[in-house]
C-alpha positions in Angstrom: 91.5 -0.3 17.1 92.9 -3.6 15.8 96.5 -3.6 14.7 97.0 -5.0 11.2 98.8 -8.4 11.2 101.9 -9.1 9.2 100.0 -11.3 6.8 97.4 -8.6 6.3 100.1 -6.0 5.5 101.8 -8.5 3.2 98.5 -9.1 1.3 98.0 -5.4 1.0 101.5 -4.9 -0.4 101.0 -7.7 -2.9 97.7 -6.2 -4.0 99.3 -2.9 -4.6 102.1 -4.5 -6.6 99.9 -6.8 -8.6 99.0 -5.4 -12.1 95.5 -4.2 -12.5 93.2 -4.4 -15.5 94.3 -0.9 -16.6 97.9 -2.0 -17.0 97.3 -5.5 -18.3 99.2 -8.7 -17.4 102.4 -10.2 -18.7 102.6 -13.9 -19.6 105.8 -15.8 -18.9 107.4 -18.3 -21.3 108.6 -21.6 -19.9 110.8 -24.3 -21.3 109.3 -27.4 -19.8 105.7 -28.5 -19.7 103.7 -27.9 -16.5 102.6 -30.8 -14.4 98.8 -30.4 -14.3 97.7 -31.2 -10.8 95.7 -28.2 -9.7 98.2 -27.1 -7.0 100.4 -24.3 -8.6 103.5 -25.8 -6.8 105.6 -25.7 -10.0 108.4 -23.1 -9.5 107.4 -21.3 -12.7 104.0 -20.3 -11.2 105.8 -18.6 -8.3 108.0 -16.5 -10.7 105.1 -15.4 -13.0 103.4 -12.0 -12.5 99.9 -12.3 -11.3 96.6 -10.4 -11.8 94.5 -9.5 -8.8 92.1 -6.7 -7.7 88.9 -8.2 -9.1 85.7 -6.1 -9.2 82.3 -7.4 -8.2 79.8 -7.7 -11.0 76.9 -9.2 -9.0 75.1 -8.5 -6.7 76.6 -5.0 -6.2 78.3 -4.0 -9.5 81.4 -2.0 -9.3 82.6 -2.5 -5.7 85.9 -4.4 -4.9 85.4 -8.1 -4.8 85.1 -9.5 -1.3 87.1 -12.6 -2.1 90.8 -12.4 -3.2 91.8 -14.0 -6.5 95.3 -14.3 -8.1 95.8 -15.4 -11.7 99.0 -16.2 -13.6 99.6 -17.0 -17.2 102.4 -19.2 -18.6 103.0 -20.5 -22.1 105.3 -22.7 -24.2 105.5 -23.7 -27.8 102.2 -25.7 -27.7 100.1 -24.6 -24.8 98.8 -21.7 -22.8 98.6 -22.3 -19.0 96.4 -20.4 -16.7 96.7 -20.8 -12.9 94.2 -19.3 -10.5 94.1 -19.2 -6.8 90.7 -18.5 -5.2 91.1 -17.5 -1.6 88.1 -17.3 0.8 88.2 -14.4 3.3 85.0 -15.6 5.1 85.0 -19.2 6.1 82.8 -21.7 8.0 83.1 -22.3 11.7 86.4 -24.1 12.2 88.2 -21.9 9.7 87.7 -24.0 6.6 86.7 -22.4 3.3 83.2 -23.2 2.1 83.9 -24.3 -1.5 80.8 -25.4 -3.4 81.6 -28.3 -5.6 78.9 -29.8 -7.8 79.7 -32.7 -10.2 77.7 -32.9 -13.4 78.1 -33.3 -17.2 80.4 -31.1 -19.2 79.0 -27.7 -20.4 76.2 -27.6 -17.9 75.9 -24.6 -15.6 75.4 -25.1 -11.9 75.4 -23.1 -8.6 79.1 -24.1 -8.0 82.2 -22.1 -7.5 83.6 -21.4 -11.0 86.7 -19.8 -12.5 86.9 -18.7 -16.1 89.3 -17.1 -18.5 88.3 -15.4 -21.8 91.0 -15.0 -24.4 90.9 -12.7 -27.4 93.9 -14.2 -29.2 93.3 -12.5 -32.5 93.0 -9.2 -30.6 90.2 -8.0 -32.9 88.4 -6.8 -29.7 85.3 -8.6 -30.9 85.6 -12.3 -30.5 87.0 -14.5 -27.7 87.0 -18.0 -26.4 85.8 -18.6 -22.8 87.2 -21.5 -20.8 85.6 -22.3 -17.4 86.1 -24.9 -14.7 84.3 -25.4 -11.4 85.7 -26.5 -8.1 84.7 -30.1 -8.9 86.7 -30.1 -12.1 83.7 -29.8 -14.5 84.6 -28.0 -17.7 82.5 -25.5 -19.7 83.5 -23.5 -22.7 81.8 -20.9 -25.0 82.6 -18.5 -27.8 82.0 -14.8 -27.6 81.2 -12.9 -30.8 79.9 -9.5 -31.7 81.8 -8.2 -28.6 79.2 -9.3 -26.1 77.1 -12.3 -27.4 77.9 -15.6 -25.7 77.4 -18.9 -27.5 77.7 -22.0 -25.3 77.5 -24.4 -28.3 81.3 -24.2 -29.0 83.3 -27.2 -27.7 87.1 -27.5 -27.5 89.4 -30.2 -26.2 91.5 -28.8 -23.4 92.6 -30.0 -19.9 92.2 -28.7 -16.4 92.8 -29.8 -12.8 91.5 -28.4 -9.5 92.3 -28.8 -5.8 90.6 -27.7 -2.6 92.2 -26.8 0.7 91.3 -25.0 4.0 91.9 -21.5 2.5 90.1 -21.9 -0.8 90.6 -23.7 -4.1 93.0 -23.7 -7.1 92.5 -24.3 -10.8 95.0 -25.0 -13.6 94.0 -24.8 -17.2 96.0 -26.2 -20.1 94.8 -24.7 -23.4 96.2 -26.0 -26.7 97.4 -23.1 -28.9 95.8 -25.0 -31.8 92.4 -23.8 -30.5 93.5 -20.2 -30.6 93.8 -18.1 -33.8 96.6 -15.5 -33.7 99.0 -13.8 -36.0 102.0 -15.4 -37.5 105.5 -14.0 -37.2 108.2 -13.6 -34.6 107.2 -10.2 -33.4 105.8 -9.9 -29.8 102.1 -10.2 -29.6 99.4 -8.7 -27.5 96.1 -10.5 -26.8 93.1 -9.5 -24.9 92.2 -11.4 -21.7 89.8 -11.3 -18.8 89.2 -13.5 -15.8 86.0 -14.3 -13.9 85.1 -16.0 -10.6 81.8 -17.1 -9.1 81.3 -18.0 -5.4 78.2 -19.7 -4.1 79.2 -20.3 -0.5 79.3 -18.1 2.6 79.9 -15.1 0.3 77.8 -15.1 -2.9 79.2 -13.0 -5.6 80.4 -12.9 -9.3 83.5 -10.9 -10.0 85.8 -10.2 -12.9 89.2 -8.8 -13.3 87.6 -6.2 -15.6 83.9 -5.3 -15.2 82.3 -3.3 -18.0 81.0 0.0 -16.6 77.3 0.9 -16.6 76.1 2.3 -19.9 78.6 0.3 -21.9 77.5 -2.4 -24.4 80.9 -3.8 -25.0 82.7 -6.7 -23.3 85.6 -8.2 -25.4 86.5 -4.7 -26.6 87.2 -3.8 -22.9 89.5 -6.7 -22.2 92.9 -5.8 -20.6 96.1 -6.7 -22.5 98.0 -9.9 -22.2 101.6 -9.1 -23.3 104.9 -10.9 -23.2 103.9 -13.4 -25.9 107.0 -13.9 -28.1 108.1 -16.5 -30.6 104.7 -18.1 -31.0 104.1 -20.3 -34.0 100.5 -21.1 -34.9 99.7 -24.7 -34.1 97.8 -26.5 -36.9 94.6 -28.2 -35.7 94.4 -31.7 -37.1 91.5 -33.6 -35.5 89.8 -36.7 -36.9 86.8 -38.1 -35.0 85.4 -41.3 -36.6 82.4 -42.9 -35.0 80.6 -46.2 -35.1 77.1 -46.6 -34.0 74.5 -49.3 -33.8 70.9 -49.2 -32.9 68.2 -51.8 -32.2 64.6 -50.9 -32.4 62.6 -53.6 -30.5 59.1 -51.9 -30.3 57.3 -49.8 -32.8 54.2 -47.6 -32.9 54.1 -47.5 -36.7 51.5 -49.1 -38.9 54.4 -51.2 -40.4 57.1 -53.3 -38.8 60.4 -51.3 -38.8 62.0 -53.2 -35.9 65.6 -54.4 -36.3 69.2 -53.4 -36.3 70.8 -50.3 -37.9 74.5 -49.7 -38.0 76.1 -46.4 -39.1 79.6 -45.1 -39.4 80.9 -41.6 -40.2 83.6 -39.1 -39.6 84.0 -35.5 -38.2 87.3 -33.7 -39.0 88.8 -30.3 -38.2 91.7 -29.1 -40.3 93.6 -25.8 -39.8 94.8 -24.8 -43.2 97.0 -22.0 -41.7 96.9 -19.6 -38.8 93.7 -17.9 -39.9 91.6 -20.6 -41.7 90.0 -23.9 -40.8 87.9 -26.5 -42.5 85.3 -28.7 -40.6 84.0 -31.8 -42.4 81.3 -34.2 -41.5 80.6 -37.4 -43.4 77.3 -39.1 -42.7 76.9 -37.4 -39.3 74.9 -39.1 -36.6 73.1 -37.2 -33.9 71.5 -40.0 -31.9 73.3 -39.1 -28.7 71.6 -35.7 -28.2 68.5 -35.2 -26.1 65.2 -35.5 -28.0 63.2 -32.4 -28.8 60.4 -31.5 -26.5 56.9 -32.1 -27.9 55.0 -28.9 -28.4 51.3 -28.6 -29.0 51.2 -25.9 -31.7 47.7 -24.8 -32.7 48.8 -21.4 -34.0 50.1 -19.9 -37.2 53.8 -19.7 -36.4 56.2 -22.6 -36.9 57.8 -24.0 -33.7 61.5 -23.1 -33.4 63.7 -25.9 -32.2 67.2 -25.2 -31.0 70.2 -26.8 -32.7 71.8 -29.7 -30.8 73.9 -31.4 -33.4 77.7 -30.9 -32.9 78.7 -30.1 -36.5 76.1 -27.3 -36.7 77.1 -25.8 -33.4 80.8 -25.1 -33.6 81.8 -21.9 -35.4 78.2 -21.0 -36.3 78.4 -17.5 -34.8 80.0 -16.2 -38.0 76.9 -17.2 -40.0 74.5 -15.1 -37.9 73.1 -11.9 -39.3 72.0 -9.0 -37.2 68.3 -9.6 -36.5 66.6 -12.4 -38.5 67.6 -16.1 -38.5 68.6 -16.3 -42.1 70.4 -19.6 -41.4 68.3 -22.1 -39.4 70.4 -25.2 -39.6 67.5 -27.5 -38.5 66.4 -27.3 -42.2 69.3 -29.5 -43.1 68.5 -33.2 -42.3 64.9 -32.3 -41.3 62.3 -34.8 -40.0 59.8 -36.5 -42.3 56.2 -37.4 -42.1 54.0 -40.0 -43.8 53.4 -39.5 -47.6 49.9 -39.0 -49.0 48.4 -42.3 -49.9 45.8 -43.1 -52.6 42.7 -45.3 -51.7 43.9 -48.9 -51.1 47.5 -48.0 -50.5 49.4 -48.8 -47.3 52.7 -47.5 -46.0 55.3 -50.2 -45.6 58.4 -48.2 -44.5 59.9 -44.8 -44.5 62.9 -43.0 -42.8 62.4 -40.8 -39.8 64.5 -38.0 -41.3 66.6 -37.1 -44.3 70.2 -38.2 -44.2 73.1 -35.8 -44.6 75.6 -37.4 -47.0 78.3 -34.9 -46.2 78.7 -31.3 -44.9 81.7 -29.0 -44.9 82.4 -25.6 -43.3 85.2 -23.2 -44.1 85.9 -20.3 -41.7 88.8 -17.8 -42.0 89.9 -14.4 -40.7 92.1 -12.3 -43.0 94.2 -9.4 -41.7 92.3 -9.6 -38.4 89.5 -7.5 -40.0 87.8 -9.7 -42.6 85.9 -12.8 -41.7 84.7 -15.4 -44.2 82.4 -18.4 -43.7 81.3 -20.9 -46.3 79.1 -23.9 -45.5 77.8 -26.6 -47.9 75.7 -29.7 -47.3 74.2 -32.5 -49.4 71.1 -34.3 -48.3 70.3 -37.6 -50.0 66.9 -38.4 -51.3 64.4 -40.1 -48.9 62.0 -42.8 -50.2 59.1 -44.6 -48.6 57.9 -48.0 -49.5 54.2 -48.1 -50.4 52.0 -51.1 -51.2 48.9 -50.8 -53.5 45.7 -52.7 -53.0 47.1 -55.8 -54.8 50.1 -55.9 -52.5 52.6 -54.7 -55.0 55.4 -52.6 -53.4 57.0 -49.6 -54.9 59.5 -46.9 -53.8 58.1 -43.4 -53.6 60.3 -40.3 -53.2 59.1 -38.2 -50.3 62.1 -35.8 -50.2 64.4 -35.2 -53.2 68.2 -34.9 -53.4 68.8 -31.4 -51.8 71.9 -29.3 -51.6 72.5 -26.3 -49.3 75.0 -23.5 -49.5 75.7 -20.5 -47.2 78.2 -17.7 -47.6 79.0 -15.1 -45.0 81.5 -12.2 -45.1 82.1 -9.6 -42.3 84.4 -6.6 -42.5 85.3 -5.2 -39.1 85.4 -1.4 -38.9 86.9 -0.7 -35.5 87.8 -2.2 -32.2 84.3 -1.7 -30.7 82.6 -4.5 -32.7 81.3 -2.4 -35.6 81.1 -4.2 -38.9 79.5 -4.5 -42.3 78.6 -7.8 -43.7 77.0 -9.8 -46.5 75.1 -13.0 -46.5 73.9 -15.4 -49.2 72.2 -18.8 -49.0 70.9 -21.3 -51.6 68.8 -24.4 -51.5 68.3 -26.6 -54.6 66.1 -29.7 -54.9 66.8 -32.1 -57.8 64.2 -32.8 -60.4 62.3 -30.8 -63.0 59.7 -29.8 -60.4 62.3 -29.2 -57.7 62.1 -26.1 -55.6 65.0 -23.6 -55.2 65.5 -20.8 -52.8 68.0 -17.9 -52.7 68.5 -15.3 -50.0 70.9 -12.3 -50.1 71.4 -9.9 -47.3 73.5 -6.9 -46.3 73.9 -6.1 -42.6 75.9 -3.7 -40.4 76.4 -2.8 -36.8 77.9 0.5 -35.5 78.8 1.1 -31.9 79.6 4.5 -30.6 83.0 5.3 -29.1 81.7 5.1 -25.6 80.1 1.8 -26.5 76.8 3.0 -25.0 75.0 3.2 -28.3 74.4 0.5 -30.9 72.8 0.8 -34.4 72.0 -2.3 -36.4 70.6 -2.5 -39.9 69.7 -5.4 -42.2 68.4 -5.5 -45.8 67.6 -8.9 -47.3 66.0 -10.3 -50.4 64.5 -13.7 -51.1 63.6 -15.6 -54.2 61.8 -18.9 -53.7 59.7 -21.5 -55.5 59.7 -24.0 -58.3 61.5 -23.0 -61.6 59.6 -20.5 -63.6 57.2 -19.6 -60.7 59.4 -18.0 -58.1 58.3 -15.2 -55.7 60.6 -12.4 -54.7 60.4 -10.3 -51.6 62.4 -7.8 -49.5 62.8 -7.2 -45.8 64.5 -4.2 -44.0 65.2 -4.0 -40.3 66.6 -1.1 -38.2 67.5 -1.3 -34.5 68.9 1.4 -32.2 69.8 0.8 -28.6 71.3 3.3 -26.2 72.5 2.8 -22.6 73.4 5.6 -20.2 75.6 5.4 -17.2 72.6 6.7 -15.1 70.9 3.4 -15.7 68.4 4.6 -18.4 68.0 2.5 -21.6 66.2 3.1 -24.8 65.4 0.6 -27.6 63.8 1.2 -31.0 63.1 -1.2 -33.9 61.5 -0.8 -37.3 60.8 -3.6 -39.7 59.4 -3.5 -43.3 58.8 -6.9 -44.9 57.0 -7.6 -48.2 54.2 -10.0 -48.7 56.3 -12.5 -50.7 59.4 -12.4 -48.6 60.2 -16.0 -47.6 63.7 -17.1 -46.3 62.3 -20.3 -44.7 63.8 -22.8 -47.0 67.2 -22.2 -45.2 66.3 -19.7 -42.5 63.5 -19.1 -40.0 61.0 -16.2 -40.0 57.8 -16.1 -38.0 56.0 -13.9 -40.5 56.4 -11.5 -43.5 54.1 -8.9 -44.9 54.5 -6.5 -42.0 55.5 -2.9 -41.1 56.4 -3.0 -37.4 57.5 -0.3 -35.0 58.7 -1.1 -31.5 60.0 1.2 -28.7 60.9 0.8 -25.1 62.4 2.8 -22.3 63.7 1.2 -19.1 65.7 2.2 -16.0 67.9 0.0 -13.8 69.0 0.9 -10.3 72.1 -1.0 -9.2 71.8 -0.2 -5.6 70.3 -1.4 -2.3 67.3 0.2 -0.6 66.2 -1.6 2.5 65.5 -5.2 1.5 65.4 -4.3 -2.2 68.4 -4.6 -4.5 69.0 -4.1 -8.2 65.5 -3.2 -9.3 64.4 -2.2 -12.8 61.4 -1.0 -14.7 60.4 -0.6 -18.4 57.6 0.6 -20.6 57.1 -0.5 -24.3 54.8 -0.1 -27.3 54.4 -2.2 -30.5 52.5 -1.3 -33.6 52.4 -3.6 -36.6 50.3 -3.6 -39.8 50.5 -5.5 -43.0 51.3 -4.0 -46.4 47.6 -3.2 -46.9 47.7 -0.9 -43.9 45.6 -3.1 -41.6 46.9 -3.2 -38.0 47.3 -6.6 -36.5 49.2 -5.6 -33.3 48.7 -2.6 -31.1 50.2 -3.3 -27.8 51.1 -1.3 -24.6 53.0 -3.0 -21.8 55.0 -2.3 -18.7 57.2 -4.5 -16.5 59.3 -4.4 -13.4 61.6 -6.6 -11.3 63.6 -6.5 -8.2 66.1 -8.6 -6.3 66.1 -8.8 -2.5 69.0 -8.9 -0.1 67.9 -12.4 0.7 68.7 -13.3 -2.9 65.0 -13.9 -3.8 63.7 -12.2 -6.9 60.3 -10.8 -7.9 59.0 -9.6 -11.3 55.8 -8.8 -12.9 54.0 -6.7 -15.5 51.0 -6.2 -17.7 49.5 -4.4 -20.6 46.8 -4.5 -23.2 46.5 -5.7 -26.7 44.3 -3.0 -28.3 41.7 -3.8 -30.9 43.3 -5.1 -34.1 42.6 -7.2 -37.2 44.3 -10.6 -37.3 45.4 -11.4 -40.9 46.6 -14.9 -40.3 44.1 -16.7 -38.0 41.6 -17.4 -40.8 44.4 -19.2 -42.8 43.9 -17.1 -45.9 47.3 -15.5 -46.0 48.1 -17.1 -49.4 44.7 -16.4 -50.9 44.3 -13.6 -53.6 42.2 -11.7 -51.1 43.2 -12.0 -47.4 40.4 -12.2 -44.8 40.7 -10.5 -41.4 39.5 -11.5 -38.0 38.6 -8.5 -35.9 39.8 -8.8 -32.3 38.7 -6.8 -29.3 41.0 -5.4 -26.6 42.6 -8.0 -24.4 44.3 -6.9 -21.1 46.8 -9.2 -19.5 49.1 -9.4 -16.5 51.9 -11.6 -15.3 53.8 -12.3 -12.0 56.8 -14.4 -11.0 59.4 -15.0 -8.4 62.3 -17.3 -7.7 64.4 -18.4 -4.7 68.2 -18.3 -4.1 69.9 -20.4 -6.8 72.5 -21.9 -4.5 70.1 -23.8 -2.2 69.4 -27.5 -2.4 65.9 -26.7 -3.5 65.4 -24.0 -6.1 62.0 -22.8 -7.1 60.8 -20.5 -9.9 57.1 -19.7 -10.5 55.6 -17.8 -13.5 51.9 -17.1 -14.0 50.1 -15.0 -16.5 46.5 -14.3 -17.3 44.7 -12.6 -20.3 41.1 -11.7 -20.3 39.8 -12.9 -23.6 36.4 -12.6 -25.2 35.0 -15.9 -23.9 36.8 -15.9 -20.5 40.3 -15.7 -19.0 43.3 -17.6 -20.3 45.8 -18.6 -17.6 49.3 -20.1 -18.0 51.3 -21.2 -15.0 54.8 -22.7 -15.0 56.6 -24.1 -11.9 60.2 -25.0 -12.3 62.1 -26.8 -9.5 65.6 -28.0 -9.1 66.5 -30.4 -6.3 70.1 -31.2 -5.4 70.1 -33.8 -2.7 73.8 -34.6 -3.4 76.7 -32.8 -5.0 76.6 -35.2 -8.0 72.8 -35.5 -8.3 70.4 -32.9 -9.8 66.7 -33.3 -10.5 64.8 -30.7 -12.5 61.0 -30.8 -12.6 59.0 -28.4 -14.8 55.2 -28.3 -14.6 53.2 -26.2 -17.0 49.5 -25.8 -16.9 47.4 -24.0 -19.4 43.7 -23.2 -19.0 41.9 -21.2 -21.7 38.2 -20.5 -21.2 37.3 -18.9 -24.6 39.8 -17.6 -27.1 38.3 -16.8 -30.6 40.2 -19.3 -32.9 39.9 -20.8 -36.3 38.4 -24.3 -36.6 39.9 -26.5 -39.3 37.2 -27.8 -41.7 37.2 -28.9 -45.3 34.9 -26.0 -46.5 36.2 -22.9 -48.0 34.4 -20.4 -45.7 36.5 -19.9 -42.5 34.8 -21.1 -39.3 35.8 -19.8 -35.9 34.7 -20.5 -32.3 35.5 -19.9 -28.7 38.2 -22.4 -28.0 38.4 -23.9 -24.5 41.7 -25.7 -23.8 43.3 -27.6 -20.9 46.9 -28.7 -21.1 49.4 -30.2 -18.8 53.1 -30.4 -19.8 55.3 -32.2 -17.3 59.0 -32.7 -17.8 61.6 -34.3 -15.5 65.4 -34.2 -15.9 67.6 -36.3 -13.7 71.4 -36.1 -14.0 73.8 -38.2 -12.0 77.6 -37.8 -12.3 79.9 -40.5 -11.2 82.7 -38.1 -12.1 83.0 -35.2 -14.6 83.6 -37.7 -17.5 81.0 -40.3 -16.7 77.4 -39.1 -16.4 73.9 -40.5 -16.6 71.0 -38.3 -17.8 67.3 -39.0 -17.9 64.7 -36.9 -19.7 61.0 -37.6 -19.6 58.1 -35.6 -20.9 54.3 -36.1 -20.4 51.9 -33.9 -22.3 48.1 -34.1 -22.3 45.8 -31.6 -23.9 42.0 -31.5 -24.6 40.3 -28.7 -26.4 36.9 -27.9 -27.9 35.1 -25.1 -29.8 31.7 -23.6 -28.9 29.6 -20.8 -30.3 30.6 -21.5 -33.9 30.5 -18.6 -36.4 31.4 -18.3 -40.0 33.0 -15.5 -41.9 30.9 -13.1 -43.9 33.2 -10.1 -44.2 36.0 -8.5 -42.2 33.5 -6.9 -39.9 30.9 -9.6 -39.7 30.8 -13.1 -38.2 27.5 -14.9 -38.5 26.4 -17.6 -36.0 26.2 -21.1 -37.3 27.8 -23.0 -40.2 28.3 -21.6 -43.6 26.2 -22.5 -46.7 29.1 -24.5 -48.2 29.0 -26.9 -45.3 27.6 -30.2 -46.7 24.1 -30.9 -45.7 23.7 -33.2 -42.7 27.3 -32.9 -41.6 28.9 -31.0 -38.7 32.6 -30.3 -38.2 34.5 -32.0 -35.4 34.7 -29.7 -32.4 36.5 -31.7 -29.7 40.1 -32.9 -29.8 42.7 -34.5 -27.6 46.4 -35.2 -27.7 48.7 -37.1 -25.3 52.4 -38.1 -25.6 55.1 -39.6 -23.5 58.8 -39.3 -24.5 61.7 -40.8 -22.6 65.4 -40.4 -23.2 68.2 -42.0 -21.2 71.8 -41.1 -22.1 75.0 -42.6 -20.6 78.0 -40.5 -21.6 81.6 -41.6 -20.9 84.5 -39.5 -22.1 87.1 -42.2 -21.7 89.9 -39.9 -23.0 89.8 -36.2 -23.9 87.7 -35.8 -27.1 86.8 -39.5 -27.3 83.3 -40.6 -26.0 81.1 -43.6 -25.6 77.3 -43.2 -25.6 74.6 -45.7 -24.6 71.1 -44.3 -25.3 67.6 -45.5 -24.8 64.6 -43.7 -26.2 60.9 -44.4 -25.8 58.0 -42.6 -27.4 54.2 -43.1 -27.4 51.4 -40.7 -28.5 47.8 -40.7 -29.4 45.1 -38.2 -30.6 42.2 -40.4 -29.5 39.5 -38.3 -28.0 39.3 -38.4 -24.2 36.3 -36.2 -23.7 34.4 -33.4 -25.4 34.5 -31.1 -22.3 38.1 -30.0 -22.8 38.9 -31.0 -19.2 41.9 -32.9 -17.8 42.3 -35.8 -15.4 46.1 -36.2 -15.6 46.4 -39.6 -13.9 43.9 -41.6 -16.0 44.6 -39.6 -19.2 48.3 -40.2 -19.1 48.2 -43.7 -17.7 46.9 -44.9 -21.0 50.2 -44.1 -22.6 51.9 -47.0 -20.8 49.7 -49.4 -22.7 49.9 -47.9 -26.2 52.3 -49.1 -28.9 55.6 -47.2 -28.6 58.8 -46.6 -30.4 61.6 -48.1 -28.3 65.3 -48.0 -29.4 68.6 -48.8 -27.8 71.7 -47.2 -29.4 75.4 -47.5 -28.7 77.9 -45.1 -30.2 81.7 -44.7 -29.8 83.8 -41.8 -31.2 87.6 -41.6 -31.0 89.7 -38.5 -31.4 92.9 -38.7 -33.4 95.3 -35.8 -33.4 
């Protein structure tokens, strides 16, 4: 038997003396600011109580963490300081700790060693700010709302420093109190706090100071207490970020010449009105520094949803979310534009790419720690195109009117478990006598049981949309119940009832209305190891949906399963069947007085996927699925690869291939009678992302996408009635004409972004964008030859723009 060493006994004694999550942690006030160097050698750090005794969250939830962590918290009149020491118990040969340090841009995740602190400063046990830093000094921050929902879009200006030595690594975080909302007054305060650590080296594990037990839906509500906070005065947030940007378009793919210079200036501002309220303002915002949206070939009936990337519409937007539907889809504000309809002889001379936002403002506040209020308004200026008639006379034509948007959100918290009731209202108004207006009102609520294992959500919303005097009204109700048990069982149930005329899409996003939907699923998770298997799960679900006329358009049964392996590989798969149903949207008669239905036969399907350990220099994830349609199988395969040849270089390659042999689909024609055919489609979507970091504040990012698709229709049939499709073309097809049945589309988008944060909150961007596309027919066989098909894009007219932008933070 080995005799314990003195150091081992000392560590054991310290662990017993250190406060655990059950007792909380005490912060210590200091009189002088801390020198931020990532070393914890300031005497104040040695005097402060520390938290230890972390618990493993992954891969084996609930066991004591294998790596020792010590965290201390200090504060003064302006800042909260967090110091963390990450020791490595298992090391490389030679006794040195294996600390994984990857350098990349801010807010990007990576298989690095990370430390994080989540702070519930208002102590509402529902919201928190999460600050993370990796061993290379890269920062990442998020907001947590509804107790357990993480939103990485939030960005704050804070400081950190790290250092690495033979025994592990150390992190120091300096967080301005102006970022944290807390109560006024001289009385001692108690906040919620939790710490996290991720290791990717010799020992792979994720641990927290407090890990939520199985069967518990909560997170922030389980935070341990941070006490000892006395004499704190809320620090007003006063931030002004003016910007100046200039762009030069030197190549164009338009039918008119829009090359030249464009200069813009604007302002973002953040004002704390008091300890519980803040105003965010944006004047003529510019979003040219964000990555371009991926091109999507959408041949279906549901609008493509694009994630928000614009800074103003990211920060603080968690409050405006309603349980369930996306009633506020901020991409509606400042949306893209397309060419106007032209009369014979007219030509388009110029048009803007998107509507310009004149100004936008957002007010968020928390009253008495229980009532949250959010108000957002935006004004979008009119957009006009220049059109020339056959004689060459130019005129300005409005293609988008002056439009105003307003959104109101109120939440009333009911307990410390994240339960609440809320109300939502939005409005969109277009100028002019024929302008469209839209109004949506909603009530929602969430209840969580005392053990936090059960969640009940409900939402009732109403829409009123259309031009003045001809507006449609509709209702939608949603109910969701979720229950988790400590045994690992889970149950989910959802019910939706939406009227035919319900339409929140002037401000929100909804895939479809006119439905009565029921969804149920049971699943089981086993957080244990059995041979080479670890943390496996299984589920079984059923969906039934019909329209208000009682015609079922979805009847689905599916099952799935997944498992991890002790080698850190993962495997998942599943399958099911879409039972016979009647599609009420494919024939594009949803808005007709009498809808037409396309009868669909049963379609079985299956999917399979796996991935490799995420901390290796080469990471691989493969997903493939197949459905057996009426005219042949449809197969989708996606291969995602990440290559990390150096700590500061990452290459992501995503290859998606689609091959549909014969799906019964609608063919667009000018005749009134719907025509369908068996659609054959071949598509390749290739994206590449390359990120190189000179340091955490200077990064270079390249994004490129190539997309090629060919599709055709065979065995054409026309609609007779809901049960009958007759071969051939309908009688209203003009004599001697046939519809086009073969199509192609190719595109190449390139985006190169240089980002330099030359001081905290102040950034310089240099951006180059390139775009080329064509729908010229390649072949009528719906086959692909990627090399020649895509090579043509290099020789087509393209949109090429170089932009420089600088923003400066004033506080």
